[in-house]
LUMNU-957598 format. One record per residue (C-alpha): residue number from 1; x, y, z. Coordinates in steps of 0.05 Angstrom, whole numbers. Last residue first. Layout:
+------+--------+--------+--------+
! tigu !      u !      v !      w !
+------+--------+--------+--------+
!  NUM !      X !      Y !      Z !
...
+------+--------+--------+--------+
***
This chain:
+------+--------+--------+--------+
! tigu !      u !      v !      w !
+------+--------+--------+--------+
!  323 !   2194 !   2434 !   1967 !
!  322 !   2208 !   2368 !   1933 !
!  321 !   2280 !   2345 !   1939 !
!  320 !   2284 !   2309 !   2007 !
!  319 !   2222 !   2267 !   1995 !
!  318 !   2240 !   2252 !   1923 !
!  317 !   2233 !   2176 !   1922 !
!  316 !   2174 !   2180 !   1970 !
!  315 !   2151 !   2141 !   2031 !
!  314 !   2163 !   2194 !   2086 !
!  313 !   2182 !   2183 !   2158 !
!  312 !   2186 !   2238 !   2211 !
!  311 !   2207 !   2209 !   2279 !
!  310 !   2274 !   2246 !   2277 !
!  309 !   2280 !   2285 !   2213 !
!  308 !   2274 !   2268 !   2139 !
!  307 !   2272 !   2193 !   2155 !
!  306 !   2262 !   2163 !   2086 !
!  305 !   2216 !   2103 !   2078 !
!  304 !   2228 !   2060 !   2017 !
!  303 !   2198 !   2077 !   1949 !
!  302 !   2159 !   2027 !   1906 !
!  301 !   2196 !   2019 !   1840 !
!  300 !   2173 !   2023 !   1768 !
!  299 !   2121 !   2078 !   1763 !
!  298 !   2158 !   2124 !   1812 !
!  297 !   2223 !   2111 !   1775 !
!  296 !   2193 !   2141 !   1712 !
!  295 !   2178 !   2208 !   1746 !
!  294 !   2120 !   2232 !   1788 !
!  293 !   2121 !   2305 !   1813 !
!  292 !   2047 !   2323 !   1799 !
!  291 !   2026 !   2258 !   1834 !
!  290 !   1959 !   2227 !   1812 !
!  289 !   1981 !   2162 !   1779 !
!  288 !   2045 !   2161 !   1821 !
!  287 !   2007 !   2152 !   1887 !
!  286 !   2015 !   2077 !   1893 !
!  285 !   2091 !   2083 !   1884 !
!  284 !   2113 !   2025 !   1840 !
!  283 !   2057 !   1989 !   1804 !
!  282 !   1986 !   2016 !   1809 !
!  281 !   1933 !   1980 !   1851 !
!  280 !   1883 !   1934 !   1817 !
!  279 !   1834 !   1909 !   1868 !
!  278 !   1854 !   1968 !   1913 !
!  277 !   1818 !   2011 !   1861 !
!  276 !   1854 !   2076 !   1845 !
!  275 !   1840 !   2140 !   1886 !
!  274 !   1807 !   2191 !   1841 !
!  273 !   1832 !   2240 !   1790 !
!  272 !   1874 !   2303 !   1801 !
!  271 !   1893 !   2333 !   1869 !
!  270 !   1899 !   2407 !   1853 !
!  269 !   1954 !   2451 !   1881 !
!  268 !   1943 !   2525 !   1890 !
!  267 !   1998 !   2563 !   1926 !
!  266 !   1965 !   2599 !   1985 !
!  265 !   1974 !   2675 !   1988 !
!  264 !   1903 !   2688 !   1963 !
!  263 !   1874 !   2644 !   2019 !
!  262 !   1913 !   2682 !   2071 !
!  261 !   1878 !   2747 !   2049 !
!  260 !   1810 !   2711 !   2046 !
!  259 !   1815 !   2690 !   2120 !
!  258 !   1773 !   2628 !   2134 !
!  257 !   1821 !   2579 !   2101 !
!  256 !   1789 !   2512 !   2082 !
!  255 !   1833 !   2449 !   2086 !
!  254 !   1842 !   2421 !   2015 !
!  253 !   1914 !   2445 !   2010 !
!  252 !   1931 !   2401 !   2069 !
!  251 !   1910 !   2341 !   2029 !
!  250 !   1953 !   2363 !   1971 !
!  249 !   2015 !   2371 !   2015 !
!  248 !   2003 !   2303 !   2047 !
!  247 !   1998 !   2271 !   1978 !
!  246 !   2062 !   2305 !   1955 !
!  245 !   2100 !   2276 !   2015 !
!  244 !   2143 !   2324 !   2055 !
!  243 !   2096 !   2362 !   2101 !
!  242 !   2132 !   2414 !   2144 !
!  241 !   2082 !   2454 !   2186 !
!  240 !   2023 !   2407 !   2187 !
!  239 !   2059 !   2340 !   2185 !
!  238 !   2119 !   2359 !   2227 !
!  237 !   2078 !   2398 !   2279 !
!  236 !   2028 !   2341 !   2286 !
!  235 !   2085 !   2292 !   2297 !
!  234 !   2105 !   2245 !   2242 !
!  233 !   2081 !   2194 !   2191 !
!  232 !   2080 !   2195 !   2115 !
!  231 !   2056 !   2149 !   2060 !
!  230 !   2025 !   2094 !   2104 !
!  229 !   1997 !   2043 !   2056 !
!  228 !   1928 !   2014 !   2041 !
!  227 !   1913 !   2058 !   1981 !
!  226 !   1937 !   2122 !   2016 !
!  225 !   1947 !   2134 !   2090 !
!  224 !   1977 !   2195 !   2125 !
!  223 !   1998 !   2179 !   2196 !
!  222 !   1992 !   2235 !   2247 !
!  221 !   2022 !   2245 !   2316 !
!  220 !   2000 !   2283 !   2378 !
!  219 !   1926 !   2284 !   2362 !
!  218 !   1864 !   2323 !   2383 !
!  217 !   1865 !   2392 !   2351 !
!  216 !   1905 !   2377 !   2288 !
!  215 !   1862 !   2317 !   2274 !
!  214 !   1798 !   2358 !   2281 !
!  213 !   1824 !   2409 !   2230 !
!  212 !   1848 !   2353 !   2185 !
!  211 !   1779 !   2321 !   2178 !
!  210 !   1791 !   2255 !   2142 !
!  209 !   1789 !   2216 !   2207 !
!  208 !   1811 !   2154 !   2245 !
!  207 !   1836 !   2169 !   2316 !
!  206 !   1877 !   2111 !   2345 !
!  205 !   1872 !   2130 !   2418 !
!  204 !   1912 !   2108 !   2479 !
!  203 !   1875 !   2119 !   2545 !
!  202 !   1909 !   2148 !   2606 !
!  201 !   1845 !   2149 !   2648 !
!  200 !   1840 !   2223 !   2669 !
!  199 !   1879 !   2255 !   2613 !
!  198 !   1847 !   2209 !   2561 !
!  197 !   1777 !   2222 !   2590 !
!  196 !   1789 !   2297 !   2585 !
!  195 !   1810 !   2291 !   2512 !
!  194 !   1751 !   2247 !   2494 !
!  193 !   1702 !   2295 !   2528 !
!  192 !   1733 !   2355 !   2493 !
!  191 !   1726 !   2319 !   2426 !
!  190 !   1653 !   2302 !   2443 !
!  189 !   1636 !   2374 !   2461 !
!  188 !   1671 !   2402 !   2399 !
!  187 !   1633 !   2354 !   2354 !
!  186 !   1567 !   2376 !   2387 !
!  185 !   1579 !   2447 !   2364 !
!  184 !   1597 !   2423 !   2293 !
!  183 !   1536 !   2379 !   2286 !
!  182 !   1549 !   2304 !   2290 !
!  181 !   1559 !   2248 !   2239 !
!  180 !   1634 !   2263 !   2232 !
!  179 !   1647 !   2262 !   2307 !
!  178 !   1669 !   2190 !   2321 !
!  177 !   1708 !   2184 !   2256 !
!  176 !   1728 !   2113 !   2276 !
!  175 !   1757 !   2120 !   2346 !
!  174 !   1799 !   2058 !   2360 !
!  173 !   1808 !   2053 !   2435 !
!  172 !   1866 !   2024 !   2475 !
!  171 !   1870 !   2013 !   2550 !
!  170 !   1800 !   1988 !   2562 !
!  169 !   1764 !   1990 !   2629 !
!  168 !   1704 !   1945 !   2610 !
!  167 !   1653 !   2001 !   2622 !
!  166 !   1692 !   2051 !   2580 !
!  165 !   1665 !   2023 !   2514 !
!  164 !   1593 !   2028 !   2538 !
!  163 !   1605 !   2099 !   2562 !
!  162 !   1633 !   2119 !   2494 !
!  161 !   1572 !   2090 !   2458 !
!  160 !   1527 !   2127 !   2508 !
!  159 !   1565 !   2192 !   2494 !
!  158 !   1555 !   2180 !   2419 !
!  157 !   1480 !   2173 !   2430 !
!  156 !   1480 !   2238 !   2471 !
!  155 !   1512 !   2274 !   2412 !
!  154 !   1461 !   2245 !   2364 !
!  153 !   1403 !   2267 !   2409 !
!  152 !   1361 !   2222 !   2454 !
!  151 !   1294 !   2186 !   2447 !
!  150 !   1316 !   2144 !   2387 !
!  149 !   1369 !   2110 !   2430 !
!  148 !   1319 !   2088 !   2484 !
!  147 !   1309 !   2119 !   2552 !
!  146 !   1318 !   2082 !   2617 !
!  145 !   1385 !   2111 !   2638 !
!  144 !   1377 !   2181 !   2610 !
!  143 !   1344 !   2208 !   2673 !
!  142 !   1404 !   2185 !   2713 !
!  141 !   1447 !   2238 !   2679 !
!  140 !   1496 !   2244 !   2621 !
!  139 !   1563 !   2280 !   2618 !
!  138 !   1608 !   2222 !   2597 !
!  137 !   1631 !   2204 !   2668 !
!  136 !   1559 !   2212 !   2692 !
!  135 !   1536 !   2157 !   2646 !
!  134 !   1592 !   2111 !   2670 !
!  133 !   1574 !   2123 !   2743 !
!  132 !   1501 !   2110 !   2728 !
!  131 !   1519 !   2045 !   2694 !
!  130 !   1562 !   2023 !   2754 !
!  129 !   1508 !   2039 !   2805 !
!  128 !   1454 !   2004 !   2765 !
!  127 !   1499 !   1944 !   2752 !
!  126 !   1517 !   1929 !   2825 !
!  125 !   1561 !   1868 !   2815 !
!  124 !   1600 !   1859 !   2750 !
!  123 !   1600 !   1790 !   2719 !
!  122 !   1643 !   1804 !   2658 !
!  121 !   1587 !   1784 !   2611 !
!  120 !   1539 !   1825 !   2654 !
!  119 !   1584 !   1886 !   2644 !
!  118 !   1582 !   1877 !   2569 !
!  117 !   1505 !   1882 !   2571 !
!  116 !   1501 !   1938 !   2623 !
!  115 !   1516 !   1995 !   2575 !
!  114 !   1462 !   1976 !   2525 !
!  113 !   1416 !   1952 !   2581 !
!  112 !   1416 !   2020 !   2616 !
!  111 !   1409 !   2058 !   2550 !
!  110 !   1346 !   2017 !   2537 !
!  109 !   1348 !   1962 !   2484 !
!  108 !   1305 !   1957 !   2422 !
!  107 !   1345 !   2010 !   2383 !
!  106 !   1410 !   1969 !   2392 !
!  105 !   1466 !   2021 !   2389 !
!  104 !   1520 !   2020 !   2335 !
!  103 !   1473 !   2046 !   2281 !
!  102 !   1455 !   2106 !   2325 !
!  101 !   1527 !   2125 !   2340 !
!  100 !   1548 !   2131 !   2268 !
!   99 !   1624 !   2134 !   2263 !
!   98 !   1640 !   2077 !   2311 !
!   97 !   1675 !   2072 !   2378 !
!   96 !   1721 !   2012 !   2383 !
!   95 !   1750 !   1976 !   2443 !
!   94 !   1815 !   1942 !   2461 !
!   93 !   1823 !   1920 !   2534 !
!   92 !   1761 !   1876 !   2530 !
!   91 !   1793 !   1840 !   2471 !
!   90 !   1854 !   1817 !   2511 !
!   89 !   1814 !   1777 !   2561 !
!   88 !   1767 !   1751 !   2505 !
!   87 !   1823 !   1725 !   2459 !
!   86 !   1821 !   1654 !   2484 !
!   85 !   1767 !   1630 !   2435 !
!   84 !   1800 !   1673 !   2381 !
!   83 !   1865 !   1634 !   2386 !
!   82 !   1924 !   1680 !   2408 !
!   81 !   1979 !   1682 !   2356 !
!   80 !   1956 !   1748 !   2325 !
!   79 !   1961 !   1778 !   2395 !
!   78 !   2037 !   1784 !   2392 !
!   77 !   2051 !   1806 !   2463 !
!   76 !   2092 !   1869 !   2479 !
!   75 !   2034 !   1906 !   2512 !
!   74 !   1993 !   1893 !   2449 !
!   73 !   2032 !   1871 !   2387 !
!   72 !   1999 !   1860 !   2320 !
!   71 !   2039 !   1821 !   2268 !
!   70 !   2036 !   1814 !   2193 !
!   69 !   1993 !   1775 !   2144 !
!   68 !   1921 !   1766 !   2123 !
!   67 !   1897 !   1797 !   2188 !
!   66 !   1832 !   1772 !   2218 !
!   65 !   1779 !   1827 !   2216 !
!   64 !   1748 !   1845 !   2283 !
!   63 !   1819 !   1829 !   2303 !
!   62 !   1826 !   1894 !   2342 !
!   61 !   1884 !   1916 !   2297 !
!   60 !   1843 !   1890 !   2238 !
!   59 !   1786 !   1937 !   2255 !
!   58 !   1832 !   1997 !   2258 !
!   57 !   1868 !   1981 !   2193 !
!   56 !   1801 !   1967 !   2158 !
!   55 !   1777 !   2036 !   2181 !
!   54 !   1837 !   2071 !   2151 !
!   53 !   1842 !   2032 !   2086 !
!   52 !   1848 !   2089 !   2034 !
!   51 !   1777 !   2080 !   2009 !
!   50 !   1753 !   2148 !   2032 !
!   49 !   1812 !   2196 !   2032 !
!   48 !   1866 !   2194 !   2084 !
!   47 !   1884 !   2205 !   2157 !
!   46 !   1902 !   2159 !   2215 !
!   45 !   1910 !   2201 !   2278 !
!   44 !   1955 !   2177 !   2334 !
!   43 !   1933 !   2197 !   2403 !
!   42 !   1980 !   2183 !   2460 !
!   41 !   1969 !   2154 !   2530 !
!   40 !   2013 !   2093 !   2523 !
!   39 !   2057 !   2098 !   2461 !
!   38 !   2036 !   2076 !   2392 !
!   37 !   2073 !   2038 !   2339 !
!   36 !   2073 !   2037 !   2263 !
!   35 !   2078 !   1988 !   2204 !
!   34 !   2028 !   1978 !   2148 !
!   33 !   2042 !   1927 !   2093 !
!   32 !   1981 !   1930 !   2049 !
!   31 !   1914 !   1944 !   2081 !
!   30 !   1853 !   1942 !   2036 !
!   29 !   1887 !   1899 !   1983 !
!   28 !   1825 !   1872 !   1947 !
!   27 !   1846 !   1803 !   1924 !
!   26 !   1828 !   1768 !   1860 !
!   25 !   1797 !   1698 !   1855 !
!   24 !   1785 !   1664 !   1788 !
!   23 !   1734 !   1609 !   1793 !
!   22 !   1680 !   1650 !   1759 !
!   21 !   1608 !   1625 !   1762 !
!   20 !   1580 !   1681 !   1804 !
!   19 !   1627 !   1733 !   1774 !
!   18 !   1692 !   1771 !   1786 !
!   17 !   1706 !   1736 !   1852 !
!   16 !   1738 !   1777 !   1908 !
!   15 !   1781 !   1754 !   1967 !
!   14 !   1793 !   1810 !   2018 !
!   13 !   1866 !   1826 !   2034 !
!   12 !   1887 !   1853 !   2102 !
!   11 !   1961 !   1865 !   2113 !
!   10 !   2002 !   1888 !   2173 !
!    9 !   2077 !   1895 !   2160 !
!    8 !   2088 !   1904 !   2234 !
!    7 !   2036 !   1933 !   2280 !
!    6 !   2051 !   1961 !   2350 !
!    5 !   2009 !   1978 !   2410 !
!    4 !   2027 !   1998 !   2481 !
!    3 !   2098 !   2026 !   2477 !
!    2 !   2124 !   2062 !   2538 !
!    1 !   2120 !   2135 !   2559 !
+------+--------+--------+--------+
***
């Protein structure tokens, strides 16, 4: 495999005024120095609590938000240097599928027009044939073509959103919790669809989620995000079988265990408090305010990444000590 996407020290800060008449501007640090790369055809899951910066990272990578700092490489080219008016050719290769399928579809447009709209922009020929082909590729039929979003189920709406994204032949897709608004049985169908499409088309997925059971099923690598920073990144096996960061350990503790016998054997760790505000992040390690292992150095100095094994990076002063 070869590298398709890479971000280096990516930052996205949103300006924030404390009052209507205030001149003082503070910055909400939604993404604060994120670095990772993705190979062609792989799925990297971005995991963390609500407010950790996952969705903002995905949107900034597609330049739906302009980055405050850092670089975004796509097929080896720094796309942050491309003026937005010339970004169209690259943009069609990078698509996003949103969490709530209904809100991402225009309720006044038929399914045919929703899928055909981007194809018209790219001046495709036989639109009816192309739209039908796309619908069939996501498990829908011709009878769905002239229905409206509120006439089909949530799972079918998400299939339409996927078909629309596929129409422009993308290489990279940001999947922003694409199954969280769906029933469990429908979730499995959509995940299987995404997996089959990846095998068939060679797509690269950034899969944003807080559902660790889904992440374990669909991804090859996992990045754990907290307060705008990547705290740990590694393969699925490394993260789930040998987590090194205290935050990762605590997240994994929150995954329900169906067998009561296994549940009794589990060591109980409780994640105290709530994620701090990105308007006023803690000094040093951003997790030290909730970490059961925090010491004085954690409050004073932000840790560097430690490679505990090949491809397994951890941002913790005590990564190789804590068991």
